N, C-alpha and C positions, 0 to 999 in steps of 0.2 A: 490844744491844751496848753497850760503854762509849761513852757519848754525848758529844757536843761541841756548842758553840754558835758561831755566827759573829757574835755581838754583841761585837765588840772594836774598839778603836781601833788604827789602823795604827801598828806600831812598839811597841805596849805589851806588857807581859809578861803581864797578866791578860786573858784572852779572854772570861770568862764571869762575870757578876755576878748574873744572873737570867734567867729565860726566860719572863717574862710570865705567861700563864695556863697554860703547859705544866708539868706535874708529872712528874718521872721515874717510870717504872714499875718497881717492884721486881722484878716477875716477868720482866722483860726485862733485868735487870741494868744499868739505866741510871744511870751516873755520868758527869757532864759534865766533860770536861777543860777546865780554866780557865786554863791557862798557855801563852801563845804561845811562850815559850822552849822548852818541851817539844815543841810542834808542829814548830818549826824544827829541833830536834835530830833528831826522827824523820825528817823529810825529808832531812836531811843524811846520816843513816845509810842511807836508802833509795836515795840517789843517783839520784833521778828526773831524767830528761832529756826533751827534746822528741820523742825516738824511742821512748819507753816508753809502754806501756799499763798503767795501774794499776787493780787491783781493790781498792776500799775496802769492807771489810765493816763495816757499822754506821756510816754517816756521821753519824747523829744530827741535830744542828742545823747541821752543815756547816762547822765551824771548820777541819778538816783538808782537807775537800773543796775549799774555796776556795784553799788554799795549793797543793794538788796540781794544781788546774786551771791554775795559773800556771806550773808547772814541767814537767808531763808532757804528752805528746802527746794522751793520751786517759785519762779517768777514768770508770770504771764503778762507781757507788756502789750497793751492795746493802743496802737497809734493810727490816727486817721490820715495823717499826711504821708502819702506814698513816697514823696521825695526824700523823706527821712529814713526810709527803710535801708538803703545802702549804708548809711552811717551807723545804723543799729545792728546790722547783720554781724559785724565782727564780734560784738558782745555775745551773740548767740553761739558763735563759733568758739569763743574763748571759755564761755561758761556753759556746761552741758545742762544746767538746770534753768536756762532761760528759753522761753518760747515767745516768738513774736507774732502778733496778729495785726495785719493792716486792715483796720475796719473802724467804722463809727461805733462807739460804745453804745450809743442810743439805739442803734439798729442791730445790736448783738444780743442773742439769747444767751445770757451769762451761764445759765445752768447747762444748756446743751453744748454751746460752742466753747466754753472755757472749763467749767467744772467737770462735766462728763468727759469732755475730749482730752483734758490734760491732767486734772487733779485726781479724779477717781482712779484708784489702782496704782498711783505713783507712791514711791517711798521717800521718806525724808532722810536726813543725814544719819539718823540712828538705824535706818533700815526698816523702821516701822512705817505704816501708812500715814500720809499727811493728815493731821487731825484738825487743823484750823485753816480757814480761808479768810484772809485779811485784804482790805482794799487800802492801798497807799497811793495818793495821787495829788498832783497840783492841778487844780481845775481852772479852766478859763472862765472869766467872769460872765461871759454872755450865755453860757449854758450850764452854769453851776447848779442851779435848782433842778433842772430836768435830770441831770446825772444823779444827784443825791436822791431824788424821788424814785428814780428807776431802781436803784439798789435797795432802798427802803421798802418800796411797795412790791417789787418783784422778787427780791433775793434776800430779804432780811433773815430768812430761815437758813440760808446757805452761808452767810457771812458772819464771822465772829465780831469784827470791828472794822471801822473805817477811820483812817487818819488822813485828813485831806487839808490842803491849803486852799483857802477861799478868800474872797474879798472880806475885809474886816466887818463891814456892816452886815453881811450875810451871816457870819458867825454869831454876831450879836443878836440877830433875829432868832437863831436857833436856840439860844440859851435864855431868851428874854423871859421876864416874869410877867404874870397877868397885870394889866392896868397900864402898861407902858406903851409908847408909840411903836416899839419894835416888835411887840407881841402880835402874832397873827396866825393864819392858817398853817403856815410853814412851821411855826413853833410847836403847835399842837401835834402836827403830823410827826415831826422829828422826835418829840418826846414820847409819843405813843410807841414808836418802833425801837427807840434807843435812849441811852443816857448820854447827852452831849456835854462836853467839857472843853472850853477854850484852853489851849495849852500855852501858846505864846504868840506874840505879834511879830510880823516880819515887815520891815520898812521897804520902801520902793528901791532903795540903794542896793538891795540884794538881787535885783533883776536887771537884765539887759535885753531890750530897752526898759527903762524905768516906767512902771505903771503910775497912774496919777493918784493912787490911794494906797493905804496900808493893807496888808494881807494878814490873815490869821490862820494858824494851824489848829484845827479842832479835832477832837477824838469823839467818835460816836461808837459807844459800846452797845451792841445789839442786845435787846431784851430776849431772854429765852422764852418767857411767857408774857402775854399782854399785861399792862399795869392795872387794868380793870376789865370787868366783864361787859360785853356788849351784846345786845339783842341781835344786831346786824351791823357788821363792820362797815359795809359800803354806805349804809344809811348814816352812820356816825360821821363819815367823811363828807357826805352830802350836807349834813347839818353844819359842820365846821366851815366848809367853803361858803355856804349861803350866809352864815353869820358874819363873815368878813368881806363879803362881796360888796356890801354897802355899809362901810364902817360908820358913817354918820347917822345911820338909822338905829333905832332900838332893836334888840333881838326879836321882839315880838313882831315888829313890822318887817324886818329883813327876812325872817323865816316864813312869815305868812305870805310874802310875795314870791317865795321860791317854789316852783312846781315840784321839784325833787323832794321837798320836805312833806308836802301834801297834808298839812293841818292848818286850821284857821287860827287867826290871831289869838282868840280866846284860849285855845288849847295850849299855845306857847306861854301865855301869861299864867295860866294855872300850873303848868309844869315848873315855871320859874318860882312861883310862890311856894310850891311843894318842896323846892330845893332851898328855900329861905332866901331867895334872890328877889330884888326889886323887879317888878314887871317892866320897868323902863330901863333895865340894865342893857348895856351894849356888849358886844361879843368879846371885847378885850378884857372884860372883868371876870370871865369864867376861866378856871383852870382846866387843863386837859381832862382831869377826872370829872369835873362838873359838867363839861361838855358830854362826857360819856353818860352820865346820869340823865342829863337833859335829853339826849338822843334816845335813850332807852324809854323814857316816859313818852316822848313824842311818837316813838314806834308803836307803843301800846295804844296811844290815842288814835293813831292812824288805823290800826287794826280794828278798833271799836267803831271807827267811822265818826269820830268826834269832830 
């Protein structure tokens, strides 16, 4: 994960100037956040309180873990790098509301291994049960999308919000409007499960070592109910993925060539015309809601054997 250090002076803006004998691992995408002002801004966006349980993905050396421990009712820090656990353990000893898990988040059953194991039945600062679960994380570039999709697809009903730092271009894809080059399957999926909002940009100078691109902090507020009705959710995502798998093709051709969609080209053209869309339209021209309407019509066509 994007890594952090807790070697900082209280009130200072720079949190990390070195990590002793620890060397960041390139294969784990370790870049240490070194600016306390950025940490404070992330916590401000996350709006953590004493009744919140926070899942921190990739605590690294613990700079954000320490701040979260002081504001949240419970912090469950999931770190894949075993060599960092001795550096994190003092935080768990100092703060009774910190739990450490040495595990790959992509191989972790969040509901069973985190929510049921630590959150359920725990009380917040007020003595009342913890009422919200939030994800706060600095994600490594090379597995950003799988982690986001895991929480959205598997745990959107368990999580209230996600405040995550990602590569700037990934954040731009999540908030893209139809018709642009950044708009794609990820945009549709993220907007189906949540309301995404870019909060601020983080320059490379805020990390050690410096990454080659800007980062962005984005907030995903989970939807309590779907933004539109679907005949079949899995089929909806099959249609979306097929639509963007061959971006140069028209929707009619891309979907007709996809076995998971299961309808002929004529059925796609008819469905698009019924939506008031050009039969030669491409996937990037449809909004998430229009994809929902299209998938519902295609689902009915498939059932009729069209």
